[in-house]
N, C-alpha and C positions, 0 to 999 in steps of 0.2 A: 288910368295906368294900373291901379290896384286890381281891376277886373281882369286885365290882360295877364298880370302876374299870376292871379288865381287860376286862370284857364291854362297857363303854361305849366303850373304845378300839377294840375289835373292830367295834362298830357304826359308829363314825366312819370307820374304814378301809373298811368295807363300802360306806357311802354315798358315799365319795369316788370310787368306780369309776363312778358314774352317778347321774343325778338321780331315777331311778325304779326301784323293785323290784317284782317280781311274785310271786304265790303260785300255783304250778303244781301241780295234783294229778297226781302220777305213778302213784299206786296208791290204790285205794279198797276198803275192806271186806276187807282181807286179814287173815289170822290171825297171820302171822309175817313179819318182814323181817330182813335181815342187813346190818349196816354195817361198813365197814372203811376205814382211811386209813393213809397212810404216816407221818403225824404224829399227835400227841395229838388226841383228840376231846373238846371241851368240852361238857358236858351241862348244860343250863340249862332254866328254865321260861320261859313267855311274859312273866312279870313281871321277867325278867332275873336271877332268883335262881339262882346256880350250885349245882348238885347235886354235881358231881364231874367227873372226867375219866377217860379210858381210854387206857392205853398198850398194851392188848392188840391183837393183829392183827385181831380181829373182835369185834363185839357182836351178840348175838341179841336182838331185841325181840319179845316175845310178847304176845298179847292174852289176858288172863285176867280177873280181877275188875278189874284196873287195867292199868297198863303194867309189864311185867317187863323190865328192862333190865340184862343182865349180872348183876352181883351186887346191883344195886339193885332193890328191890321197892317200887313206889310206886303210889299211887292218883291221881297227877297226871293231869289231863285231857289235857295235852299236854307233850311234851318237845322241846327244840331241840338239834340237834347241829351244832357248828361246828368245822371243822378249824382247829387253833391258828394256823397260818400261811397259811391261805387256800387250801391245796391241795385237790384233788378228794376227794370222799367216795364210796366205792364203796357203792352201794345194790343189793343182790342182784347184785353183780359188774358193775354199770354205773356209770361215773363221772359225778358231777354236781358242778358248782361251786356256791358259795353255801352256804346252810344247809339242813338237812333237818329238817323239823318232823313229828313223829309224834303223831297225835291219836287219842284213844279215841272211838269211836262205838259205837252199839248193835250194829251188825252186824260190827264189826271195826276195823281200823286204817286211818286216812286218812293218807297219806304225801304231804307237800307239800314241794316244792323252792322255797325262798325265794331269789330270784336277781335280780341286776341285769338290767334290760331289755335292754341291749345284749349282755350275756353270754348271755342267754336266746336271742337271735336267732341266735347262732352255732350253736346246736343245733337251730334251727327251719328256717332257710333251706335248708341242704343236705338236710334231711329232707323238705321240701315240694317242692323243685325240684332236678333233677339238677345238681350243681355244675359239670359240664362244659358246661352251656348258656351262651349268650352272656352277657357281663357285664351288659349293659343289662337283660336279663330278670331276672337275679339281683338287680340293684338294685331293679327294680320289686317283686320278691317281698319284699325286705328292707323296703321302705317300707310295703307293705300288711300285712305280718306285724307290724311295729312299731305301725302304726295300729290294727290289730285288737286287739292285746294291750292297748293303752291304752283303747280303747273298752270292752273287757270289764272292765278294772279299774274304770272309772268306774261301770259298770252293776252290779257285784257288790261294792260297797264294804262291804255288811253281811253278806256271805257268807263262809264259811271259806276259799275260794280264788277266784282270779280266772278261771282257765280250766284245762281238762284238757289232757293231753299227747297226745291222740289226734285223729282226724279230727273228733270232736265239738267240738274247740277248734282247736288247731293241732298237727300232729305235731311232737313235741319229743323228741329222743333224747339230750339231754344232751351231755356232753363227747365221747362216742364218735363223734358225727356230725360234729364240727368238720372243716371242709375249707378250705384256704387261699383258694380262689376265692370261696367263699361268705362267708368272713370279710372278704375285700376288699370285697365288695358291701355288707356291713353297715358297715364302717368308712367307706367313701366316701359313704354316705348317712346317717351318724350323726345321730340326732336328728330326721330328716325324717319327717313324716307327712302324710297327706291330711286336710284339714279341710273341713267344710261348716257355714256359719253359726258359725264359731269353735269348733267341737267336732270331736273325732276322728270321721272318717267311718266308716260300717259297711262296711269293706272286705272283704266276702265274696269268695271266689275258689273256683275249681274247676278240674279238669283239662282237660276237653274239652267245648266247647259244641256242636260239630257244626253250625256254621252260624249260630247265633243265641243270644245270651245272653238270660236271662229277666228279666222284671219282678218284682222281689222282692215287691210287694204281691199278686201272684197266688198266691204260695206261703205267705207268712207274714203273721201279724197284727201290725200296729204300733199304737202308742198312738193314740187318737183325735186326729185333726188333725195327726199327724206327717207331714212331707213328706220323701220320700227320692227326689227326682228323679234323683239320680246312680246309682240302682240300677234304672233302666229298661233294657230290652233293647237291645242294639246288634248290628249285623251282625258276624259273626265267621267269614269264609270261609277262614281260613288254617290250620286245625288238622287237615287231612285226613291228615297223617302220623301222627297219634296212633293207637296200637294200639286205642283205644276209640272211634275215629270210627264204626265199625260193629261190632256184636257180636250174638251169639245166646246165649240161655240156656234150658235146659229145666228146669222145676220141676214135680215131681210134686204131685198134689193132697194126698198125705199129708204131704209136706214143707211145703207151703203152710199146711196146717191146723195142723201143729205149730208153725210160726213164728208164726202169728197167736195161737195159744193162749199162747205165751210172752209176748206183748205184752198179755195180759189179755182177749183175745176168747174167748168160750166156744163159738163155732160149731163144729159137727161135720159130717162128710160133705160137705165142700166139693165142688161139682160144676162151677162155672163162675166166671169172672171177666170182667166186661165194663166197658171204659172208657165213661164217660158225660159227662166234661167235660175240655176241653183248654185249655191256655194259648195266648196269641197266638203264642208261639214253637214250638208243636206238641207240648209235653209234656203227658202225662196228669196231670190234677189230681184227679179223682175216679173211683172204680170201684165197681161193684155186685158183691157177692159172693153167689152163690147157694149155699145150704147146706141141711141137713136141716130147719132151723127156719124157713126163708124166705129173706129177702134182707137184706143189710147193706151200707150205703154206707161206704167208707173212703177217706181221702186217699191218693193215690199215694205221697206222701212217707212216710207211715206204713207203707205196704206195703213200700217199699224198706228202711226201717229194720228191719222185722220179718224180711224175707228175708236182709238183709245188704247192705252198701253195695258190696262187691266182687261178690257173687252177682248183684245187680241194679244194674249200674253207673249207670243214670239212669232217669228216668221218661219219657223219650222213646222209646216203644216201641209196637209193635203186638202183638196176641195171636192165637193160634189153638190149638185143642185138638190134642194129639198123644198118642194112647194114653191112659195114666193120668195125664196132666198137661197142661201148657201150654208152648208155645214162645213165648218173648219174643224179638222181633227189634227191636233198638234201636240208638240212636246216642248218643254222648257219655258222659261220666263226671263225676258230681257233680251238684249241685243246679242248676247253670247260671246262678247269679246272680253278677254282678260280673266280675272279671278271669278270662279263660280262659287258663290257663297255657300250653297248646300254642300258642294264638294269639299270646300275648305273646312266646313263644320265636321264632316265625317273624318277627314284626315286628322283634325285636332283630337277628336274622340279616340282615335287609334294611337295617339301619342306623338304625332308628328309636330315638331316645334314650329312656331310661326315663321321663322326664317326659311325653313325648307318649303313650307306652303307657298310663300311668296316667290321663291326661286323656281318652283315648279310651274306656277302660272305665268310668271314673267321671266322666262329664261334669258340669261345674259345681263340682267340688271344687278345692281350693287346696293346693299343696305348700308347707309351712312347717315350721319347727322347733317341736317340742312345747313348748319352753321359752317360746315367744312367745304361747301361747294362754292 
């Protein structure tokens, strides 16, 4: 009983830091992880049953028939690790606040950082935007990152985690990313989100639009009848200083073929790639691939995912054959929907407050406290 009371007190202290917690997947399907902390680690189950504690400098968690944790050999589906006094937990030598949940799956271990929303943002904002940028731009980033996290939490309530710690969710690097200026932006916008019709808006964002942001409905499918007027394209002529405003990439047919095969396509001997449909903002939507067995149509967003987001910075490109491959000549970085970070940075340097930046890129939204919705 004493252990349950202790864990309940930990839970109350945890919730006192903020009104919302998030489940962030920081690793997926790994075979082994290492944990360490400067203070005791409390080991418990999702039902708050305490298994034990560790005063050792490090624990090794292995994936075998169950979860092997230090001297504990257990078949539990999941274990939760809590630093006794709330200090950071080293996960593979990277510090994270909050709790670490390690869950067994068929392919390996799923590692989740359960963390207060505002604390989470301290590791997101400086990872997504250079902390030396103008404060109003950092504030805008704090608001949209907070909003996006809450939107994902609502959308994934029945899933094992709310969002991932990469560009497929939001880049989150935990305690090691914390920076005073980014923390100030989070603190000075505490609790503020963008809403539409009383719900957290889908505050997608990207690095560089290169002149025009995109209409989300041209790229992604939404529920039938769902309206997202705040994600229509707007003019964005202020991001010309971005290193990704213009770029070139050469991709060999061999590399292209291997990338497509990793995504489940079986085509062989790729010989050509032809854009066949474009968005109103000038980005490629669909392409036709010529290969040994004929032709295959593919979404440009899927092609970018296959090749790699850095290797193919955006889908706004032209193509021409060069030797044994293709030359992509493009503009912009990211999917192009929502706020353009480089554009927001220039607006902030020109004295535009973060509220106006947000309303420009997400027209029709409202800035309010998430506690009021």
